N, C-alpha and C positions, 0 to 999 in steps of 0.2 A: 268558034268557040267563045262563049260569053265568060265574063268574069265570075259570074255566079257558078258556073260549072267548073271553072278552072280553080277557084279557092274555096268553093263550097263542099268539094269532096273530102272524104275522111283522109286521104294521104296528106293532102294540104294541111289539115288540122293537126293531124299527128305529127307532121314535120315542125310545125310551128311549136307544139308542146315539147318535143323532144329537144329543139334548140334551146327553149328555155330552160328545161332541165339539165342540160349539158353546160350551160353557161358558168355556174359555180365550178364545175369539174375543169373547164378551161383555165379559170383563175387559180386553182389550187394544183393544176398538173405540173407547175415549176417545182413543187415540193415532193420530195421523195420520202416516203414513209417506211418505217421498219417493217410494217406488215406487207408491203409490196415485196421487200427483199426476202422475207421469209416464205412468202407465197411462191416466189419465183424459185427458191431453194427446194421447197417441197415438189413443185412441179418438175424440177430437174431430177430429183430422187425418183419420182414416179416414172419419168422418162427413162431413167437408168434401168428400173425393173423391166419396163416394157421393152427397151432396147436389148436387155439380156435374154429376156424370154424369146424376143424375135430371132436374136442371133443363134439361139440352141434349138429352134423349132424344126429345123432340117434334121439335125442329129436326133432330136426326141422322135421325129417320125421313123427314122432308120432303126431306133432302138425298139420301138413299139413293133415295127415290122419284124425284127428279128424274134421278139418274144412271141408274136402270133404265129410266125412261121415255124418257131420251135415247138409250140403246142400243137400246131397241125401235123408236123412231121412226127411228133411223139405218138400222137394217136395213129398215124398211118403205119409206122414201123413197129409199133407194139406187138401186133400179131405176127410180124415177120422177123422177129429177134432171132430165130433159129434159121431162118433162110437168108444167109449173108450175101448171096448173089443179088437176089431181089432187092435186099435192103441197100446194098451198095449202088444198084442201079436208080433206085429212088432218089437217094441223096445225090448221086452224080447228075440226075436230070435237073435237080433242083438248083445246083450250082450253075449248070449250064443256062438255066432260064433267069438266074439273078446274078449277074456277074459282079454286083457290089458286095457279095459275100465270097470270101476267099476258100473257105473250108466249112463243112458241117459233118458232124459225126455223132454216133450214138455211144455215150460213155456209160457202161453198167457199172454195178457196185464194185465189182473186182478190179476196175481200172483198165481192163484189156479191151480196147477199142477194136473191133473187128469189122463194124459197119461204119462206112465213112464215104465222103465223096472222092476220097483218094484212092479207093479200092485196094487198101491194104490195111494191115493190123499195126496198132500202136499200144505201147504200155505206158499208162499215165499213173500207174499205182505208186510209183516212187517220186512223183512230182511233189514239190513244196506246195501245201495248201490243199492237197487232194483229199487227205482224211477229214479236214475241217469242212471242206465243201460238202463231202458226203454226209458229214454228220448234221450240217445245217438243213439239207433237203429243202432248200428254197432258192428262188432266183437270185442269181449273182452275176457280177460282172468282173472281169479281170483284165490284165494287160499283159502282153507278151511281146518284147521288142524284137525277138528273133524267133518267128513262129516255126514250129517243129516241122510243119508240112509245107507252108507257103514260102518259108525262108524270108519273111518280111515282117515289120512290126504290125501287130494286130490288136484290136480289142476283141475280147472273147465274151460272149453272152451265153451263160449255162442256164438252160431252161428245164426245170425239174419235170420228169415224167412219173405221173402217179396213175395207177390202174387198180380199181376196185379198193382204194384206200392204201394200197402198197407202193411204197417208193421204189422205182426200178432203175433210176440213174438220171442222166441229164442228156439233153440234146445240146451239144457244144457247137456254137457258131462263131466264126472268126471274120471280123471286118477290118480290112487293111486301114491303117492310119492315114494312109495317103488319101483315102476317101473320107474317113471320119474328121480329121482335122481340117480339111478343106470345107467342110460343112459349117465351121466356126469362122466366121468373118473376122478379119484383123485390120484394124485401122492404124494409120501411122501419124506421127507428129504429136503435137501437144495433146491431142484428144484421143491418143492411142488407148484402145479398149483391150481387155484381155479376158478370155472366158475359159474356165477350167471345169472339167467334169470329173468327179471323184466318186469311187465305189465305197461300199460300207467299210472297207479295210483302210480307209484313208489313201488309197492309190489313185494316182491321176490317170484315168484311162483314155482321156483325149484332151487336147487344148488347142486354142488358136495359136498358130505360129509353131506347132509341134510340141513334143514332150520334152525336149532338151531345154533345160533351164526353166520349166514351167514352174517348179517348186517354188522359185523366188517370188511368184506373184500371189502366193498364199498370205492371208493375213497373219501377223504375229499374235500369239496368245489366245489362238481360238482353236479348240479341238473340233473334229468333225461332228460330235454330238451337239456341241454349241452352235455350230453353223446350221446343222439340221434343225434346232429348235428355233433359230432365227429366220427360217424360211418364209420368204415373202416380205422381208424388210431390207432396209439399207442401213449401212453405218460407215462411219469414217473409221480408218485404221491404217496400219503401216505393213507394208510388205515385208518378206524376209530380208530384202536389200535395204530396208529402212525408207522406202519411197511411200510418202503419204498418198493414199488414193481413197476413193469412196467405193464400197463393196455392196453388191447385191446378191442375195442367195436364194434359192428355192429347190425343192425336191422333185424328183421324177420317179415313176415307176415303183409306186408303194415305197418310197423313201429308200429304195436301193441305190438311188443315184443322187448326188448332190451337185448343183450347178452354183459356181462361185464366179461372178462377173465383176470387173473393177474398171473404174475410170480414174484418171488423174484429178486431183482436187481442183486444180486451176481450170479444168475444162468445164467444171460445174459452177463455181463460184461466181457471182455477179458483183460482189463487193457490197460495201454498206454506205448509204448516203449520210450526209452531215446532219440532216434535220433531225434533232433529237430533243423533244420539249413538248411544250403545250400544243404547238401548231400540228404536231403528228397525230394528236387526237381530236383536236378542234376542227380541223378542216375536213377530216372524213366524216365527222358528225354533221357539220353544216351541209356537206354535200349530199349526204343521205337524206337529211330532213327536207331539204329543198327539192331533191328528186321525188321523194315519196309524196310530199304535198302536192306538188304539180302534177305528177302522174296519176295519183289517185283523183284529183279533181277532174282532169282532162278524161281519163278512161271512164269515170263514172258518167260525166256528162254525154260523152260522145258514143260510148259503147256499152258499158254495163247495164244502163238503165233500159236500153232498147234489146239487150240480149235477155234480160229478165222478162220483158214483155213478150219476147218471141218464145221463151221457154215455157211461160204460163200458158200461151196459146197452143203450143205443141202439146203440153200436159192434157189441157182440156180436150183436145182433138183426140188424144191416145186413150183418154177415159170414156170416149163416146159422146162427149157434149158437142155434137156437130153444130149446133145453132149458136153456141158461144165460143167458137173457135176462131172467129174472124179477128185478125190482127189490126190495130190502129195505133201506131207509133205517134209520140209527140215530137213534133220537129225534128225528124230524122235526117240525117245526111243523105245525100244522093244515093249511096250505096245500099243504106238500110231501107230507103224508100223502094228501091228496086226489089230488095229482099222481101219486104212487106208485100208488094204486088205478086210476087212469085208465090209466096206461102199462101196467100188468099186464093189464087188461082189453083194451087195444088190441092188444097182442102176442098174446094168446090169439085175439082175433078174427081178426087178420091171418093168423096161422099156420093157422087152420081155412080161411080163405078161399083162401090160397095153394094148400093141398092140394086143395081143390075145383076151383080154376082150372087146376091142373096135370093134374088127371084129365080135365076138360073138353077141355084143349088137346090131350091125348094122343088122346082119342076123335075129336076133329075131324081131327086129323093122319092117323090111320089111315083115316077115312073119305075124306079128300081124296086121300090116295094110292091108295086103291082106285078113286076116280072116274077119276083121271088113267091108272091101269093099265087099266081097262076101256075107256076112249075109245081108248087106244093100241092095244089088241087088236082092237077094232072096226074101227078105221081100217086096221090091217094086215091084217085079214080082207078088208075091201073091196079093199085094194090087190092081195092074192092073187087075189081073184076077177077083178079087172081084168087080172091077168097071165094067168091061165088063158084068159080071153075073147081076149086079145090073140094068144096062141098059136093059138087055134082060127080065127080070122079068116083070110081069105085076101087081102084087098085091103090094099096097103100103106097107103092112107090111113086106113082104119079102125084098123089096127095103130098107126100114128103117134099117132092121137087117143087110143086107149086107153093107150098108153104115157105120153103126156102127162098124162092124168088120174091115172094110177097114180103118177107121179112127185110130182105135187102133193099127193095124199093121203099118200104116204109122208113128205113134208116135215111135214105137220100131225101125223103119228104120232110123228115124231122129237121134236117139241116137247112132246108129252105124256110120251113116255118121258123126256125130260130133267127135265121137272117132277117126276115121282114119284121120281126117283133123286137130286134135289138135296136136301140136308139141309133148307133152310128152305122150299122148295116155293113160293117167292114170286118168283124171278128164274131167268133162264135163262142158262147159259154159252154166249154166242153163238159163241165161238170153238170150243168143242167141238161145238156144232150145226153150224157151218159145215164143220168137218172131216168130220163125218158125211155131210153133204149132198154134199160134194164126191165121196166115195167112191161113194154111192149114184147120183148123177147120171151119174158116169163109167161106172158098171156098167150103168145102164139104157141109156146112149147107145151101148154097145158099144165104149167106148173103154178099152183096158187100158193098164197102165203100160208095156208094151213098145212101144206105138205112139206116145203122147202123153206129153210130159213135163209133169207138173203142178207147179207151184211154190206154195207157201202161205206167206204172211206174216200169221199170224193172232194178233192181240194179244188176251190174256185180258181179257174184260170181261163185265159182268152187265147184262141189260136185263129189265124187266118183260114179261109175255107180251103186253101191249097192242102192244109194239114188236117183240118177237121173232118173232110170227107173220108180219106183213107182211115183216119183214126176211128170214126164211126163204123166203117165196114170191118175194121179189124175187131172192134169191141163186139159187134154183132156176131161174128164168126166165133170169137172166143166164148161168148155167152152161150151160143148154140151148142158148142162142143161141150160146155160144163153141164147144161141141162141134159144133154144126150147121155153122158157117160156118169152122172152123178150117182152115188150109192149111199146107202143109209148105214153109217157105222153101229156097230153093236151098242145099245144102250143110249144113243144119241140121235137127235134128228139130223137128216140130211142138211148140208149148208153150203151156200156159194157165197164167197167173198170177193167183192169188186174193190180194187185200189186204184185211184188215179191221184197222183201226188208228184211234187217235184222231188227229185234224187240228186242232191248236190246243187252246185250253183247254175249249171246249164242243162242237165238232163230232166226228162220227163219219164215217170215210170208208169206204165198201165199193166195191171196183173188180174187174173181172174183164177180163183182157186175154188176147187170142189172137193167135197169129201169122197171117199171111196168105201165100198162095202156092198151090201145087197143092192142089186141094180133096181132102180125105180122104173126105167123104160127098157122094154125088151129091143135090142139093137141086133139086127143082122149084119155083122161085119162083112159078110161076103158080098153084100150088095152096096157097100160103100164105094162111091165114085172117086172119093179124095178130092172133089172140087173145093171144098171148104178149106182144106189145107194149103191148096195151091193158091187160092185167092188170098188166104191170110199172108202167105209169103210174099205175094205180089204187092199187097197193101203196105207190109212192113218195109219192102224195098222202096216203095213210093215215099215212105216217111222218112227214108235214109236211117233207119233204126236197126236195132239187134233183137232177136227173138230168142228166147230161152225157156226151157221146160225143167221144172224141178218136181220130182216124184218121189214118194215114199209109199209105204204100206197103207197109210191112212189118208193121204191127200194128194191131189193132182194140181199142180200150179203152172200156169203159162204166163210168161213175162214178155213185155215189149218195152224197150228202152229207145228214146229218140230225143233229138234236140229241137226246140221250136225255132223256126226260121222266119225271116221277113218275107213280106208278100212280093212275090217275083211276077212282074208284068210280061205277058206273052206278047213278043213283037209280031204284028200282023204284016 
């Protein structure tokens, strides 16, 4: 390894610059400034909030689980409120599967709990706070140090049940304090932390170390409303026992629960340094100036100017300036010289690959257009043969069958004609396709503009062929049906109205509507095979849509709704 490779690399140069920039810092590191102390205090306060949130995270999860379970059980037992046996069985199974809950029951408005995991009835109508809880009709938490059922101290979550806007009562869930309190870690010694969880009524529902004596750790001269307003902050205060501590507060579950964490002041204080004067301002300024000057010069010389040249070369390459994208750095470091060679090699490889890809894409496009063109020609040839045969046959029934087949084949040909005339050849302009099919079907049915008025409302939109083909077939059958059964209303011209438009943010609506009245075409319904209706249902199913018919004395309207889908590739 040569000296040039050892000391000419970017790490060696950056190490030298960082050492020079940190030299003033080493000189002034003997002096402690007030800003360092204040910063440390801020960090300690932030750490207190983070530590308090971490300490209550496990209890927060179990409270959320209780609320979620209450909502789920409320939805499950609502229809079973009259079937007490099945209701008790559901709640009993829930307790069996969730051992961290001691009890769960459905508390109706009258306070008589007949559905519970204990499989017996309870009367809570006379309990303190029952009327207030029923009047609030909202999520609430309470504490009972001697549970009616479990015989142990529990925290109670009352989750409201609302069905069709009507308040039906609560799902009452009990969580033993032996579980809840253990979720709140308690430290010992000089850094002893305390965490209290209070409900909206200023009741302590859980506490690290247990409920006994927990009130003594609340701050003096602060109400619950004030603590809730100070959520997300820390402050110094005095406990009920006169112990100075640092408090952190925040709320949980739609402000129904307030968490109060506290630490001894001496566990967070780092003291004050003796340096108070001009040096406390002068030295940080000198350190900042020296660091900025040295860092700016070094980074600009060694890194920034090369990065700018690389950025400009990448921009030119991205804009298509292939001949001007070569990178030529001025006296680069060893690392940037390697990056320069790699970039130039990459641009050369990508340019050659783009040229090959463009040629391949052009060849494929030509072949695909030729395929669509030949398919269209073959389909039109088949349609012409059907037309010739239709002219030659004598029976009306055979002529009608051949004309129907000719119409469907021409619809498929129109799809392929649209595909090879579309620039990207991946989607079909269904509005243009519909316009063409309206003209062709009207011509095949023998309906001219002088006889039937055709109204079009065609919104431009693009579909993939997977949906364009069945859509064209559906439209063809709908138009044929409209032409076949159209009538002339008294005093007005017969009319066919075609609509293709978006219906809401997702759906597409296709409808064909014809007037009713004196028949224009003699139709023998006894000879109808019904194949058109079957085909229409099959194509609507392929579109994954819905078909609807709206009919009155004057008009007959057929509607198809579906949602456009992305192209799905068939795995071979």
